[in-house]
LUMVEX-201590 format. One record per residue (C-alpha): residue number from 0; residue in one letter; x, y, z. Coordinates in pm, 1 decimal, always signed. Each point is the difference from the previous one (the first is absolute). Layout:
# LUMVEX-201590
<i=NUM; aa=A; c1=X; c2=Y; c3=Z>
...
//
This chain:
# LUMVEX-201590
<i=0; aa=M; c1=+0.0; c2=+0.0; c3=+0.0>
<i=1; aa=S; c1=+134.4; c2=+348.2; c3=-90.6>
<i=2; aa=K; c1=+63.8; c2=+256.0; c3=+270.3>
<i=3; aa=L; c1=-278.9; c2=+210.4; c3=-147.9>
<i=4; aa=G; c1=-246.1; c2=-287.9; c3=+18.5>
<i=5; aa=K; c1=+110.2; c2=-80.0; c3=+354.6>
<i=6; aa=H; c1=-41.8; c2=+360.4; c3=+119.5>
<i=7; aa=S; c1=-332.9; c2=+26.7; c3=-185.8>
<i=8; aa=G; c1=-128.1; c2=-296.9; c3=+198.2>
<i=9; aa=F; c1=+96.8; c2=+165.0; c3=+328.1>
<i=10; aa=F; c1=-158.8; c2=+328.4; c3=-114.7>
<i=11; aa=F; c1=-337.1; c2=-155.3; c3=-85.6>
<i=12; aa=A; c1=-1.4; c2=-211.0; c3=+319.4>
<i=13; aa=G; c1=+65.3; c2=+312.5; c3=+203.2>
<i=14; aa=L; c1=-266.6; c2=+191.3; c3=-190.2>
<i=15; aa=F; c1=-259.7; c2=-271.3; c3=+66.8>
<i=16; aa=A; c1=+93.2; c2=-7.4; c3=+368.6>
<i=17; aa=L; c1=-26.4; c2=+379.4; c3=+28.6>
<i=18; aa=T; c1=-336.0; c2=-3.2; c3=-177.0>
<i=19; aa=G; c1=-127.9; c2=-263.0; c3=+243.2>
<i=20; aa=I; c1=+116.0; c2=+200.3; c3=+300.7>
<i=21; aa=Q; c1=-165.4; c2=+313.5; c3=-134.9>
<i=22; aa=A; c1=-327.0; c2=-186.6; c3=-57.9>
<i=23; aa=L; c1=+11.3; c2=-138.7; c3=+353.9>
<i=24; aa=A; c1=+71.3; c2=+345.2; c3=+140.1>
<i=25; aa=A; c1=-293.1; c2=+144.9; c3=-194.2>
<i=26; aa=Q; c1=-226.0; c2=-274.9; c3=+136.3>
<i=27; aa=C; c1=+111.0; c2=+72.6; c3=+357.5>
<i=28; aa=Q; c1=-50.5; c2=+370.4; c3=-58.4>
<i=29; aa=D; c1=-357.1; c2=-66.3; c3=-112.7>
<i=30; aa=Q; c1=-65.7; c2=-196.1; c3=+318.1>
<i=31; aa=R; c1=+134.6; c2=+272.1; c3=+226.6>
<i=32; aa=L; c1=-222.1; c2=+280.9; c3=+127.3>
<i=33; aa=A; c1=+28.3; c2=+332.9; c3=-170.8>
<i=34; aa=P; c1=+208.7; c2=+262.6; c3=+183.6>
<i=35; aa=G; c1=-190.1; c2=+123.5; c3=+302.9>
<i=36; aa=S; c1=-261.2; c2=-277.6; c3=-17.6>
<i=37; aa=A; c1=+152.7; c2=-193.9; c3=+289.5>
<i=38; aa=K; c1=-13.4; c2=+305.4; c3=+225.0>
<i=39; aa=R; c1=-358.6; c2=+71.1; c3=-102.6>
<i=40; aa=L; c1=-93.7; c2=-362.1; c3=+70.0>
<i=41; aa=V; c1=+157.0; c2=+17.4; c3=+346.6>
<i=42; aa=S; c1=-182.4; c2=+327.1; c3=+62.1>
<i=43; aa=V; c1=-333.2; c2=-158.7; c3=-95.6>
<i=44; aa=Y; c1=+57.4; c2=-288.5; c3=+240.5>
<i=45; aa=Q; c1=+102.0; c2=+238.2; c3=+278.9>
<i=46; aa=K; c1=-317.7; c2=+203.0; c3=-52.5>
<i=47; aa=E; c1=-210.4; c2=-316.2; c3=+14.9>
<i=48; aa=Y; c1=+154.0; c2=-101.2; c3=+333.1>
<i=49; aa=Q; c1=-43.6; c2=+352.6; c3=+133.1>
<i=50; aa=K; c1=-363.2; c2=+3.0; c3=-111.5>
<i=51; aa=W; c1=-58.9; c2=-332.8; c3=+173.3>
<i=52; aa=L; c1=+143.0; c2=+137.9; c3=+323.6>
<i=53; aa=S; c1=-147.6; c2=+350.4; c3=-1.9>
<i=54; aa=E; c1=-336.9; c2=-73.8; c3=-162.1>
<i=55; aa=D; c1=-101.1; c2=-365.2; c3=-23.2>
<i=56; aa=V; c1=+76.5; c2=-100.5; c3=+358.6>
<i=57; aa=R; c1=+31.5; c2=+342.7; c3=+158.3>
<i=58; aa=Y; c1=-271.6; c2=-61.2; c3=+258.8>
<i=59; aa=V; c1=+56.5; c2=-369.4; c3=+72.6>
<i=60; aa=I; c1=+376.6; c2=-36.0; c3=+26.6>
<i=61; aa=T; c1=+154.0; c2=+20.9; c3=+346.8>
<i=62; aa=D; c1=+279.3; c2=+242.1; c3=+88.2>
<i=63; aa=Q; c1=+238.1; c2=-293.0; c3=+46.5>
<i=64; aa=E; c1=-88.3; c2=-148.2; c3=-338.3>
<i=65; aa=R; c1=+47.8; c2=+338.4; c3=-165.1>
<i=66; aa=A; c1=+342.9; c2=+40.3; c3=+159.8>
<i=67; aa=D; c1=+100.1; c2=-353.5; c3=-102.0>
<i=68; aa=F; c1=-109.2; c2=+57.0; c3=-359.7>
<i=69; aa=K; c1=+204.4; c2=+319.5; c3=-26.3>
<i=70; aa=K; c1=+313.9; c2=-190.0; c3=+100.4>
<i=71; aa=L; c1=-23.4; c2=-239.8; c3=-294.2>
<i=72; aa=T; c1=+257.4; c2=+47.9; c3=-275.9>
<i=73; aa=T; c1=-106.9; c2=-228.8; c3=-286.4>
<i=74; aa=D; c1=-318.8; c2=-51.0; c3=-199.6>
<i=75; aa=E; c1=+7.5; c2=-370.2; c3=+88.1>
<i=76; aa=Q; c1=-12.4; c2=+89.6; c3=+369.7>
<i=77; aa=R; c1=-281.2; c2=+248.1; c3=-57.6>
<i=78; aa=D; c1=-204.4; c2=-248.1; c3=-203.3>
<i=79; aa=K; c1=+39.1; c2=-264.3; c3=+271.2>
<i=80; aa=F; c1=-95.1; c2=+252.8; c3=+267.7>
<i=81; aa=I; c1=-318.9; c2=+90.8; c3=-187.3>
<i=82; aa=D; c1=-91.0; c2=-366.6; c3=-48.2>
<i=83; aa=D; c1=+60.5; c2=-68.1; c3=+370.7>
<i=84; aa=F; c1=-193.6; c2=+314.0; c3=+97.3>
<i=85; aa=W; c1=-316.3; c2=-123.6; c3=-169.6>
<i=86; aa=E; c1=+51.4; c2=-359.3; c3=+110.0>
<i=87; aa=R; c1=+14.8; c2=+104.8; c3=+366.7>
<i=88; aa=R; c1=-346.4; c2=+148.5; c3=-46.8>
<i=89; aa=N; c1=-139.3; c2=-286.7; c3=-204.9>
<i=90; aa=P; c1=-300.3; c2=-149.6; c3=+183.3>
<i=91; aa=N; c1=+78.3; c2=-328.9; c3=-176.9>
<i=92; aa=P; c1=+382.6; c2=-27.8; c3=+17.0>
<i=93; aa=G; c1=+157.0; c2=-173.8; c3=-295.3>
<i=94; aa=S; c1=-299.9; c2=+57.2; c3=-225.2>
<i=95; aa=K; c1=+57.1; c2=+170.5; c3=-333.9>
<i=96; aa=E; c1=-310.0; c2=+208.8; c3=+65.5>
<i=97; aa=N; c1=+42.0; c2=+260.6; c3=+270.1>
<i=98; aa=A; c1=-335.4; c2=+139.4; c3=+110.6>
<i=99; aa=F; c1=+164.4; c2=+271.7; c3=+208.2>
<i=100; aa=K; c1=+203.0; c2=+132.3; c3=-292.3>
<i=101; aa=E; c1=-294.5; c2=-12.4; c3=-238.2>
<i=102; aa=E; c1=-224.7; c2=+183.3; c3=+246.4>
<i=103; aa=H; c1=+271.4; c2=+258.0; c3=+66.4>
<i=104; aa=Y; c1=+30.2; c2=+97.7; c3=-364.3>
<i=105; aa=R; c1=-377.5; c2=-3.8; c3=-38.8>
<i=106; aa=R; c1=-20.6; c2=+255.1; c3=+280.8>
<i=107; aa=I; c1=+260.4; c2=+222.2; c3=-164.9>
<i=108; aa=A; c1=-193.5; c2=-9.9; c3=-327.1>
<i=109; aa=Y; c1=-323.1; c2=+80.7; c3=+182.9>
<i=110; aa=T; c1=+147.4; c2=+302.0; c3=+178.7>
<i=111; aa=N; c1=+141.0; c2=+139.3; c3=-323.1>
<i=112; aa=Q; c1=-338.4; c2=-35.8; c3=-165.8>
<i=113; aa=H; c1=-216.9; c2=+137.3; c3=+282.3>
<i=114; aa=F; c1=+212.8; c2=+228.5; c3=+218.7>
<i=115; aa=A; c1=+224.1; c2=+185.7; c3=-244.4>
<i=116; aa=A; c1=-28.1; c2=+377.9; c3=+43.0>
<i=117; aa=K; c1=+284.5; c2=+187.7; c3=-170.0>
<i=118; aa=I; c1=+226.4; c2=-269.7; c3=+141.4>
<i=119; aa=P; c1=-15.6; c2=-379.1; c3=-48.2>
<i=120; aa=G; c1=-256.1; c2=-167.9; c3=+221.3>
<i=121; aa=W; c1=+260.0; c2=-211.8; c3=+181.9>
<i=122; aa=K; c1=+162.9; c2=+319.8; c3=+130.6>
<i=123; aa=T; c1=-315.3; c2=+127.6; c3=+169.8>
<i=124; aa=D; c1=-93.3; c2=-68.6; c3=+361.4>
<i=125; aa=R; c1=-301.6; c2=-202.2; c3=-107.8>
<i=126; aa=G; c1=+221.2; c2=-194.3; c3=-237.8>
<i=127; aa=R; c1=+249.1; c2=-69.6; c3=+274.7>
<i=128; aa=M; c1=-261.2; c2=-138.1; c3=+238.6>
<i=129; aa=Y; c1=-173.1; c2=-197.1; c3=-274.1>
<i=130; aa=I; c1=+326.3; c2=-163.2; c3=-107.1>
<i=131; aa=M; c1=+94.5; c2=-83.0; c3=+358.9>
<i=132; aa=F; c1=-335.0; c2=-115.7; c3=+135.5>
<i=133; aa=G; c1=-220.2; c2=-69.1; c3=-299.5>
<i=134; aa=P; c1=-352.8; c2=+130.1; c3=-61.8>
<i=135; aa=P; c1=-178.1; c2=+133.1; c3=+311.5>
<i=136; aa=D; c1=-304.6; c2=-179.5; c3=+131.8>
<i=137; aa=Q; c1=-197.6; c2=+324.3; c3=-12.6>
<i=138; aa=V; c1=+50.8; c2=+348.0; c3=-142.3>
<i=139; aa=D; c1=-194.5; c2=+304.0; c3=+116.0>
<i=140; aa=H; c1=-0.4; c2=+279.7; c3=-258.4>
<i=141; aa=H; c1=-62.8; c2=+352.1; c3=+121.0>
<i=142; aa=Y; c1=-15.2; c2=+307.3; c3=-218.6>
<i=143; aa=S; c1=+68.0; c2=+364.3; c3=+71.1>
<i=144; aa=A; c1=-368.1; c2=+71.9; c3=+51.0>
<i=145; aa=A; c1=+16.3; c2=-242.1; c3=+293.2>
<i=146; aa=G; c1=+276.2; c2=+199.2; c3=+167.5>
<i=147; aa=S; c1=-107.9; c2=+58.3; c3=+356.8>
<i=148; aa=E; c1=+129.7; c2=+19.4; c3=+350.4>
<i=149; aa=K; c1=-65.9; c2=-372.3; c3=+38.2>
<i=150; aa=A; c1=+175.0; c2=-81.0; c3=-325.4>
<i=151; aa=G; c1=+292.5; c2=+217.7; c3=+98.1>
<i=152; aa=S; c1=+42.7; c2=-177.9; c3=+330.3>
<i=153; aa=L; c1=+0.9; c2=-337.2; c3=-175.8>
<i=154; aa=V; c1=+270.4; c2=+101.8; c3=-241.0>
<i=155; aa=G; c1=+190.1; c2=+196.4; c3=+258.2>
<i=156; aa=V; c1=+38.9; c2=+327.7; c3=-187.2>
<i=157; aa=G; c1=-296.4; c2=+205.2; c3=+119.4>
<i=158; aa=Q; c1=-274.4; c2=+110.4; c3=-236.7>
<i=159; aa=I; c1=+106.9; c2=-88.5; c3=-351.7>
<i=160; aa=P; c1=-132.4; c2=+114.6; c3=-337.6>
<i=161; aa=Y; c1=+156.3; c2=-306.8; c3=-166.7>
<i=162; aa=D; c1=-108.5; c2=-342.2; c3=-115.4>
<i=163; aa=W; c1=+122.2; c2=-277.5; c3=+226.1>
<i=164; aa=E; c1=-17.2; c2=-373.8; c3=+54.7>
<i=165; aa=L; c1=+15.8; c2=-242.8; c3=+288.5>
<i=166; aa=W; c1=+134.9; c2=-348.3; c3=-71.0>
<i=167; aa=H; c1=-103.4; c2=-270.4; c3=+245.8>
<i=168; aa=Y; c1=+178.0; c2=-332.1; c3=+45.1>
<i=169; aa=R; c1=-143.4; c2=-261.8; c3=+230.9>
<i=170; aa=Y; c1=+347.1; c2=-137.8; c3=+67.2>
<i=171; aa=I; c1=+356.2; c2=+64.6; c3=-117.6>
<i=172; aa=D; c1=+270.1; c2=-247.7; c3=+92.3>
<i=173; aa=G; c1=+258.1; c2=+164.8; c3=+223.3>
<i=174; aa=I; c1=-222.3; c2=+300.2; c3=+74.2>
<i=175; aa=G; c1=-323.2; c2=-137.4; c3=+142.8>
<i=176; aa=K; c1=-377.6; c2=+21.5; c3=-28.6>
<i=177; aa=D; c1=-222.6; c2=+282.9; c3=-118.8>
<i=178; aa=V; c1=+265.3; c2=+206.6; c3=-177.1>
<i=179; aa=T; c1=-104.7; c2=+325.6; c3=-168.6>
<i=180; aa=F; c1=+201.3; c2=+217.4; c3=-237.4>
<i=181; aa=K; c1=-103.3; c2=+356.9; c3=-83.7>
<i=182; aa=F; c1=+71.1; c2=+167.4; c3=-333.3>
<i=183; aa=V; c1=-71.6; c2=+364.0; c3=-88.8>
<i=184; aa=D; c1=+6.5; c2=+157.8; c3=-346.0>
<i=185; aa=T; c1=+156.0; c2=+327.8; c3=+114.2>
<i=186; aa=C; c1=+127.1; c2=+88.3; c3=-347.7>
<i=187; aa=G; c1=-339.8; c2=-47.5; c3=-160.7>
<i=188; aa=C; c1=+176.3; c2=-207.6; c3=-265.5>
<i=189; aa=G; c1=-105.2; c2=-347.0; c3=+109.1>
<i=190; aa=R; c1=+324.9; c2=-78.1; c3=+180.5>
<i=191; aa=Y; c1=-136.6; c2=-99.3; c3=+337.9>
<i=192; aa=E; c1=+262.8; c2=+25.4; c3=+272.3>
<i=193; aa=M; c1=+20.3; c2=-118.6; c3=+356.6>
<i=194; aa=P; c1=+8.8; c2=+293.6; c3=+244.4>
<i=195; aa=V; c1=+291.6; c2=-150.3; c3=+190.7>
<i=196; aa=T; c1=+375.0; c2=+53.8; c3=+15.8>
<i=197; aa=K; c1=+252.8; c2=-215.4; c3=-183.8>
<i=198; aa=E; c1=+106.8; c2=-139.5; c3=+335.9>
<i=199; aa=E; c1=-354.8; c2=-119.1; c3=+63.8>
<i=200; aa=L; c1=-13.6; c2=-154.0; c3=-346.9>
<i=201; aa=N; c1=+323.7; c2=-185.4; c3=+62.7>
<i=202; aa=K; c1=-156.3; c2=-202.9; c3=+277.6>
<i=203; aa=Y; c1=-176.3; c2=-195.1; c3=-272.5>
<i=204; aa=K; c1=+325.9; c2=-101.7; c3=-165.1>
<i=205; aa=P; c1=+68.3; c2=-375.8; c3=-9.4>
<i=206; aa=K; c1=+223.6; c2=-123.4; c3=+280.4>
//
């Protein structure tokens, strides 16, 4: 074989190898995320975890559970924590169906549909109590025309020219029998609020 033929063989072999490497590199490039996509994906996941903590379970998670969740450093740990969180509350442990979880999200949906007033329903005082304790056994609706000295004494704010409601529960676990919550629409916008301080509200937080 001539030197030219020998070198030509090496040249074409090298060319084919280089072409193969380039094709493989292009394939890997196609499989990689576009620049910035990975960061955006991480950001989306972080927002989902934050939403779960600050919205989904805001009123049912304990202070200790919240602190433990914030210490987690990986998504795998967070996913396991969330699974364990719901399982601890599952009335039928080990079952794929979790009645507590399903009822919880039903309550959130209900509050957003019925109690929203310039803010999402779950953020309102009525939404908070509904999510925590479920639908009341009885609701007394009172309108501004019913404002009176008697009504004022019931709500605890004197004579009131506002619509207001009393929610009655026959029994709430951990609180007791014959529990009543009072809500007043002081803004006239449908956002009924409890005429109590934040400290008083906090006594209803899960232990």
